[in-house]
N, C-alpha and C positions, 0 to 999 in steps of 0.2 A: 219148504220144510225138508229136512234131510231124511234119508232112509232110516238113520238111527233114531231120529225123533219119531218117525212113523212107527218103527218097531217098538219104541218105548210106550207109545200110546196104545198099541195093540196088546202089549204085556199088561198094562194097567186095565184095559177093558176086559181082558180075560180074568185077571185076578179078582176084580171087583164085580164081575158079571154085569158090566154096564149095558144098558138098554132102556127100553121104554119103562117108565116108572122110577128110574134112578135119577138122582140129582147130583151133579158134579159142580164144584166150585173151582174155577181156574184162577188161582191167586197170582196176581202180577201177570195178567193175560197179555200184555203188550199189544201187538197188532193182530192177535187172534189166530195165529197159525195152529197152536195147540188146541185152542177152543174149537176151531173148525173140525179138526180130526175127532175130538171128543164128541162133538155133536153128531157126527156121522154114526155113532153107536146107537143113536135113538134116545140117549139120555138127555134130560134137561140140563143145559150148561149155563151157569151163571159166571160171567167173567168179571173179576174185580180188578180194576186198574186205576191207580191214582192220577195218571197223566191224561189231561183232557185231549191232547193231541193224539196220543195212542188210542184212546177210546174212540175218537172220531175215525181213525183208520180202521179200527176193529169193526165199528158199525158199518162202514162202507164195504168191508170185505166179507163179513159173516152175518147174514140176516137172521140166522136161526138161533142166535145166542143172546141171552139177556145180559146187558152190560150195566154195571154199577160203578160209581165213583167210590173208592174205598182203599184201604190199605190193610196190611196184615194185622195191625193192632186195633183196627177199627173196621171190622167186616160188617157191612150194613145188612145183616140178615138175622132172622130170629134163631133162637136156640134150636138145635137138632134139625136144621134145614137140609144138610148135605149127607149123602152116603159116602162121599169122597171129596177131599180137597187135594188138588194137584198144584205143586209149586216147582219151579225150575231151579231157583237159587235160594236154598233155605238159609244160608248165612246172611243174605240181604233181607229176606222176607220174614224169617222166623228167629232173628237174633235176639229179640227181647222177650222177656217173660210175658209181657202183655200180648204179644203176637201169638205165642204158643197157647195162651189161655183163650184168646179169641178163636183160634182155629179149633181148639178142643170144644169150645162152646157150640160151634155150628155143626160139628160132626155128630150124626146120630149114633147111638150105641150100636156097636158092631161095624160101624163104618171105618174109614181109614184116611190116611194121609199118604200120598205118593210123591216122592221126590225124584225129579228127573235131573240127571247130570252126573258129573264125576265126583260128587261129594263122597268122601269115604265114610262108611258107617260110624266110625269113631267120632267124626265131626257132628254127628246127630245125637250125641249122648244127652244133650239138653232136652230131647223129646221123651226121655225115659219116664218122666213123671206123667202118667196118664195114658201112655201108649205101650203096647207090647213091643218086644225087641224088634229091631229093624231086620227085614229080610232083604237080600240083595239079588237082583237079577239083571245082569248086563249093566245098563246105565240107569236102571230104575231101582230105587229103594222104597220100601213101603212098610207101614206099620199099622196095626189095628188099634182102635180106641179100646181102652179097658172099660 
Protein backbone atom coordinates (compact mmCIF):
# COMPACT_ATOMS: atom_id res chain seq x y z
CA UNK A 1 0.00 0.00 0.00
CA UNK A 2 1.33 3.41 -0.93
CA UNK A 3 2.12 6.11 1.63
CA UNK A 4 -0.75 8.15 0.11
CA UNK A 5 -3.16 5.28 0.79
CA UNK A 6 -1.86 4.94 4.32
CA UNK A 7 -2.34 8.68 4.82
CA UNK A 8 -5.87 8.44 3.43
CA UNK A 9 -6.79 5.70 5.90
CA UNK A 10 -5.24 7.74 8.73
CA UNK A 11 -7.39 10.73 7.72
CA UNK A 12 -10.50 8.55 7.65
CA UNK A 13 -9.67 6.99 11.02
CA UNK A 14 -9.31 10.42 12.61
CA UNK A 15 -12.39 11.93 10.97
CA UNK A 16 -14.65 9.06 12.02
CA UNK A 17 -12.91 8.29 15.31
CA UNK A 18 -12.34 4.68 14.31
CA UNK A 19 -11.50 2.23 17.05
CA UNK A 20 -12.97 -0.50 19.18
CA UNK A 21 -16.75 -0.50 18.94
CA UNK A 22 -16.86 1.04 15.45
CA UNK A 23 -17.91 -0.91 12.35
CA UNK A 24 -16.41 -0.15 8.93
CA UNK A 25 -17.55 -1.63 5.62
CA UNK A 26 -14.83 -1.74 2.96
CA UNK A 27 -16.82 -1.84 -0.26
CA UNK A 28 -14.91 -3.40 -3.15
CA UNK A 29 -12.18 -4.56 -0.80
CA UNK A 30 -10.07 -6.29 -3.43
CA UNK A 31 -7.05 -8.04 -1.93
CA UNK A 32 -7.52 -6.36 1.44
CA UNK A 33 -4.78 -3.76 1.61
CA UNK A 34 -7.18 -1.03 2.74
CA UNK A 35 -9.11 -3.45 4.99
CA UNK A 36 -5.90 -4.42 6.78
CA UNK A 37 -5.06 -0.79 7.53
CA UNK A 38 -8.63 -0.09 8.67
CA UNK A 39 -8.55 -3.11 10.99
CA UNK A 40 -5.39 -1.77 12.64
CA UNK A 41 -7.57 1.00 14.12
CA UNK A 42 -9.33 -1.58 16.29
CA UNK A 43 -12.61 -1.19 14.40
CA UNK A 44 -14.53 -4.22 13.19
CA UNK A 45 -13.97 -4.30 9.42
CA UNK A 46 -16.34 -6.05 7.04
CA UNK A 47 -14.92 -6.45 3.55
CA UNK A 48 -17.43 -6.69 0.69
CA UNK A 49 -15.97 -8.12 -2.52
CA UNK A 50 -17.78 -9.71 -5.49
CA UNK A 51 -14.75 -11.59 -6.87
CA UNK A 52 -14.17 -15.04 -5.36
CA UNK A 53 -10.50 -14.91 -6.38
CA UNK A 54 -9.96 -11.57 -4.63
CA UNK A 55 -11.87 -12.76 -1.55
CA UNK A 56 -9.52 -15.75 -1.34
CA UNK A 57 -6.47 -13.47 -1.53
CA UNK A 58 -7.99 -11.19 1.08
CA UNK A 59 -8.68 -14.12 3.44
CA UNK A 60 -5.08 -15.33 3.08
CA UNK A 61 -3.66 -11.86 3.73
CA UNK A 62 -5.89 -10.46 6.48
CA UNK A 63 -7.20 -12.76 9.19
CA UNK A 64 -8.80 -9.97 11.26
CA UNK A 65 -11.41 -8.94 8.68
CA UNK A 66 -14.86 -10.42 8.07
CA UNK A 67 -15.21 -11.12 4.34
CA UNK A 68 -18.53 -11.26 2.52
CA UNK A 69 -19.56 -11.89 -1.07
CA UNK A 70 -21.51 -8.87 -2.23
CA UNK A 71 -21.64 -5.79 -4.37
CA UNK A 72 -22.55 -2.15 -3.94
CA UNK A 73 -26.15 -2.66 -4.92
CA UNK A 74 -26.51 -5.84 -2.86
CA UNK A 75 -24.66 -5.34 0.42
CA UNK A 76 -25.35 -8.46 2.53
CA UNK A 77 -25.75 -6.62 5.84
CA UNK A 78 -28.71 -5.49 7.92
CA UNK A 79 -29.86 -1.91 8.12
CA UNK A 80 -27.70 0.44 10.21
CA UNK A 81 -24.75 -1.96 10.52
CA UNK A 82 -21.91 0.44 9.76
CA UNK A 83 -20.51 3.61 11.21
CA UNK A 84 -18.63 4.08 7.96
CA UNK A 85 -18.53 2.75 4.41
CA UNK A 86 -15.23 3.19 2.55
CA UNK A 87 -14.96 2.95 -1.23
CA UNK A 88 -12.07 3.66 -3.60
CA UNK A 89 -13.82 4.13 -6.93
CA UNK A 90 -17.30 5.53 -6.49
CA UNK A 91 -18.02 5.79 -10.20
CA UNK A 92 -17.69 2.00 -10.46
CA UNK A 93 -19.19 1.05 -7.11
CA UNK A 94 -21.81 3.73 -6.58
CA UNK A 95 -22.88 4.62 -10.09
CA UNK A 96 -26.41 3.27 -9.76
CA UNK A 97 -29.25 4.54 -7.60
CA UNK A 98 -29.60 1.04 -6.11
CA UNK A 99 -26.02 1.13 -4.90
CA UNK A 100 -26.41 4.53 -3.25
CA UNK A 101 -29.61 3.28 -1.58
CA UNK A 102 -27.85 0.12 -0.34
CA UNK A 103 -24.94 2.12 1.07
CA UNK A 104 -27.32 4.54 2.75
CA UNK A 105 -29.29 1.61 4.23
CA UNK A 106 -26.29 0.07 6.00
CA UNK A 107 -24.88 3.32 7.43
CA UNK A 108 -26.06 4.21 10.93
CA UNK A 109 -27.45 7.70 11.54
CA UNK A 110 -24.48 10.03 12.02
CA UNK A 111 -22.20 7.65 10.15
CA UNK A 112 -20.65 8.37 6.82
CA UNK A 113 -19.17 7.46 3.51
CA UNK A 114 -15.49 7.96 2.70
CA UNK A 115 -14.29 8.03 -0.89
CA UNK A 116 -10.59 7.46 -1.54
CA UNK A 117 -9.08 8.61 -4.81
CA UNK A 118 -8.86 11.45 -7.24
CA UNK A 119 -12.59 11.75 -7.82
CA UNK A 120 -13.53 15.45 -7.95
CA UNK A 121 -16.30 16.39 -5.51
CA UNK A 122 -18.45 17.51 -8.45
CA UNK A 123 -18.48 13.87 -9.62
CA UNK A 124 -20.08 12.87 -6.34
CA UNK A 125 -23.15 15.05 -6.78
CA UNK A 126 -25.28 11.92 -7.05
CA UNK A 127 -24.66 11.37 -3.31
CA UNK A 128 -26.37 14.62 -2.37
CA UNK A 129 -29.69 12.89 -1.71
CA UNK A 130 -29.32 11.59 1.82
CA UNK A 131 -25.80 12.81 2.60
CA UNK A 132 -24.46 16.18 3.69
CA UNK A 133 -22.12 17.97 1.29
CA UNK A 134 -18.81 16.35 0.57
CA UNK A 135 -15.72 17.55 2.39
CA UNK A 136 -12.33 17.14 0.71
CA UNK A 137 -9.03 16.37 2.39
CA UNK A 138 -6.15 15.45 0.07
CA UNK A 139 -7.24 12.25 -1.72
CA UNK A 140 -10.13 11.57 0.65
CA UNK A 141 -13.64 12.94 0.34
CA UNK A 142 -16.32 12.16 2.84
CA UNK A 143 -19.84 12.95 3.73
CA UNK A 144 -22.12 12.31 6.67
CA UNK A 145 -25.47 10.61 6.52
CA UNK A 146 -28.41 12.92 7.10
